[in-house]
Each structure stands twice: as C-alpha cells, then as structure tokens.
N, C-alpha and C positions, 0 to 999 in steps of 0.2 A: 749113823753108818751110811755110807754112800750106796746107792742102788746099782751103781756102776763099778765094776771090778777094773782097776786100771794100776798099772805100775810102770815107772820109766827109770832106766839107768842112763845117765847123761853126763855131758860134760858141760859146765856152766862157767861161761866167760862174761864177767859183769864189770862194766865200767860206770864211774860217776864222777861228777865235778868237784867232789870234796878232795882234801889232802890225801895223802897216802895213809891207808889204813881204814878210812871211812868212819867218822865219828858214830854213825849209827851202830856199828858193830859193838860200841862200848857204851851204849845208852846215852850218847852225848848229842849236842846239837850239830847241824850240818855247818861246814867251815864258812860258806859264804851266805848262809842264811836260808838259801833254797836248795832244792835236791832235783838233779837232773841225772838220768842215766841211760845208758844203752846196754841191753843184755842179750847174749846170744846163748842159745841152748842147742846142742847137738845130742840127740837121743840115740845112743848105741843100741839098746835094746828096750822095747816098751810095747804096751798095748793099752788101748781104752776100750773096754768091753771087747767085742769081737774085731775092733780095727786095729791092725798091726801099725806100730809107729816106728820099727827099726829103721835107722839112717835118716830120719826126718830131722830137719833144722827149722828153727824160728828165731825170730829177733823181736825184742820189745823196746820201744822208745818210751821213756816215762819222765813225768816232771811234775814237781809240786812248788807252789809258790812260797812255801816255808818249810818248816820241819814235817816229815811225812806223816806224823801222828796228827797233825792239825788238819789233814785232808785237804780238799780242793785240787786233787790230782788230775791228771789226764794221762792216757795210755794209747799207744799205737801198736798194734801188732802186725808183724811182716811175716808172711808166709812163703816158703820156697815154692816156686812154680812146679817143682817136681811132685809135690804133694798131691794126693787124690782128693776129691771132695769129702770123703769120709775122714781122711786124715785132717783135713782143714777144720772140719766141724769139731774133732776131738781135740785138736790143739787150741782152738779157740775157747773151748770149755776149760781146758787146763789153764790157759793164760788169765781167764777170768776168775779163776779160783772155784769153779763149779765142781760139784761131785766130790767134795773135800770136806772133811771134819773142820769146824770153825777154828781158825787160827793154826791149822796143822802145817800149811806149806806158805811159803812167801807170797805167792800169787793169791791165795785166799785172804792172807792179811791185807795186801794191797787192795783187794776189792772193796774193802770197807772205808778206804781213804781215797778212792778215784771216783771222781764225779763224772767224767767223760771218757768213754771208750770210742775212739775214733774207728771207722769202718776198716776192717782188716785189709791189708794190700797183699797182692800176690804178684811175685816178682822173683827173678834170679837172685839167690843169695849165696855169696862165698863166705863161709864161716870156718875159720881155722883156730885152733886152740890146743896148746900143749901144756897140761897142768905142771909137769916136772920142769919144763924149761921156762915156765912163766911167760909165754908168748901167746898172743892172739891176734886175729884180724877179722873184722866185720867189713865186708864190701858189698854194697847194694847200689847198682848204677842209679845215678841221679838222686839218690837219697842219702846215704850215709857211708863215711869211711872212718873206722875206728881201729886203732892198734893198741896192743898191750905188750909191754916188755918187762924185764926185772928193774926193780928199784936200783939205781945206780949210786954208788959212793960218790959224794960231790967232790972229793979231792983226787981219787984215783980212777973213778970212772968203772970201777969193778963192780960186778953184780952183787947186790945185797940181798940175801935170801931171809924172807919174813914169812912165817907160817903161824896162822891163828886157829885155835881150836874153841868151838863153842858147843858144849855138850848138850845144850838144850836148844840149839840153833833151828829155825824153821826154814832155812834155806840150805845150810850145809852144817856139818859137824867139824870139818877141817878144810881149810883153804889155804893155798899159796897166794901171798900178796905182791902186787907190782904196781906199775904206772901205766897210765893210759893217755891217749890223745884221741879226741873224737871231734868230727866236723860233719854237720848235716848239710844237705843241699834242697832247699824248697821242701823241706819236710813239714807235716802238720805240727810236729813238736821240734822246734829249732834246739839244736845242741852244739855247742862249741867249747873245747877246753884243751889245754895241754898240761902235761905233768899232773894229771889227775890220779884218782884211785883206780885200781883193777884188782880183781881177785879171780882165781882160777880153782875150780874144784870139780871133783867126781862126786856126783850126787845120786842118790836112789829116793825117789819120792813115790808115796802111795797115798790113798785118801786119808790114811791115819798120820802122815807127816814124813819126816825124813827117817830113812832107815840107816841103823849104824853100819859102818862099814865092816 
C-alpha cells in the first residue's frame, strides 16, 4: 500500500512507432522490432498527497531497443513551465511509477524495463487531445511535434473508428484508436515516424491501478 494518497483523472494521448493498434495491446511483438513512443497526459483533476494537480500536463518520450519486456529502455519526462516545484516533484514520482502498487499502472510497469531516466526538462508545453474526435497535438518548442488523427479509409479517406477495451489494462480500460505522426528536434530520445499508432483515453489512476469508468 502506498504511503502517499494520490489520484488523477486525466486525458491520455499516446503515440508510438508501430502500426495502427499497437501490437503491445494484444501481447504481440512490436511492428519494427523496437518500441518508441511519445505520451501526453493532461490531468483534469488530481492530487498527490497534499499537492493539487488539477490542470497540469506532462509529456514522456520513451524508447526501447527491442520489445518492451526485454528492457534496456530510456525515458525523458517533460514538465510544463507553469507547474510549481511541488507539482514537478509529484509528477516526476508518478512518471517513475513511484508510490504505486507493483504492476498497477503503466508507468510502474515501465519502471522495471527502463534503465535510464534522463533529467526532467521544464519548458512550455502545448498539449491538445479530444478523445471523441480522435485528435491530438503535442508541441514543445525545439523538442517535439506530434499529431494524432482518426484512422482513414485508404479508398475514401473517411474516418474509420476503432475502439479497444482492455478489462484488465494497466493504462486504460477503453481507448479510441487513431494514427500519429511524430518528429523530435535535438531531443535526448530521437523519435520520427508517420502513420504510426495513436490512442486516446480518459483514465483514472490511483496507487492501486486503473479505476473502472
């Protein structure tokens, strides 16, 4: 049991370099052999102990040389410049999976397969995400540009809606799926792809894991 009481209700906009749907969601190996991702979290309501987290945002850049479960990963946390020192400390703890029951959340799971956490960056973050519309944007000056949009029918170009449910998921229990394009600029973890995977979800996390909607 975590000695720190915390809870966040957030929008999760996640992108990765794999094909649409992300094989990890189905216990399959990554499309290109490695895994690279950019994750944006906007906390609508939350706290970490006595520290309020309402309205805070953070971005994570992540990479593994092979399948995630084989380890060797690295991670870069980016904190919005509007956060307070206390909020930065709280968000860093959450990003590293601290104060969480083992395996209960995605960041705690990742903490066991990441070898290197780069020093957090503090900078302006423009994070937009609309779960229902399956659209998203991460823009951080001189660091990253990422966009998410609906999957398109290759013949008509019409939006194609895909929703996946993971009843035992440690990131979300239900998410809308889409397409992503990502490019970093002189980032500690370089990322670049187009027509990759994206998902959009409303999540509630506690030290005990994902709360059912």
